[in-house]
Structure formats: C-alpha cells, structure tokens
C-alpha positions, 0 to 999 in steps of 0.5 A: 796653261789655259787661257780664258778668252772673254768677249764683250759685247757693248749695248748699243742703245736702241732709238725708238721712232719718235711720234709724229704728228700728222694733223692738228685742228684748233677751235676756239670755244669762248675764251679757251680753245680746243685742240685735236692731234693726230699722231702716229707712232709705232706702239709696240706695247706698254713699253714703248708707246706714244704717251702725251702731247702738249700745246706750247707757245712760240717761246716753248711755255706749256699751255696745256697738255693731253696725257695718253694713258695706254698703247694704241698698237692697233689704232694708228694713227690716232686722234685725241682731243684737249679742250680748255686750253688758254691762250694768251691774248694776241697769240697768233701761233701755238707749237704741238710737241708729242712724247713717247714712253722711250724717247721723251719728247720729240725734238720736233714740233707742229707749228699752228696759226690761230687766225 
C-alpha cells in the first residue's frame, strides 16, 4: 500500500517596512498652512510604495491629506507638499502620519510645533 505524505507550508505574512518621516516643515500662509514632508520608504514598485501622508490634530482628527499616486523607487527620500491646510485656532501642535500600500497607516507619527 502506498502512502501519500503531504507537507504543508504555511505562509508567514511578510511585513513591509513602514514609511519613515525624515523631516517636516510647516509655514503659515494667511489663514492656512503649508506642509513639506520628506519620507523614506523602500518602495519596490506598484505592489509596495508609500502612497500618502496626513496632518492630524493631537487627538487624531484628520486636518489634511496628501495622496501619493505612484512609487518613488529611484527617488529616496522624497519630499512632497500640501498647501491650504486649515488648522483650528489655538492649535500649537499637529502630527504627521505616513501610509504605504502594504501596511496602511504607520503607527508612528511625527509631532510638529506650530509656533
């Protein structure tokens, strides 16, 4: 009698490196703000790339978002801007949070003083 031995290989999910915020500058322009955010991420192409960042208040409410529409494989780190962000009166700090196509929003945020 022949026995068939099956070997199961269980896939372990591959966790991609989250995007890292390297620097942020914020400047007021009248009643709104402009943010220039530099991100580093090991983009590999359309399947894994940094696809956005957002400005949050200190409670986590979104104040503005910059969508990144394509990978930056050969441009690391890269800087993108977002203008016209309304910041509530009296706000002295905001957070910047980055996202990638594999891991979603990073757990880490970068806090920026608006003084």
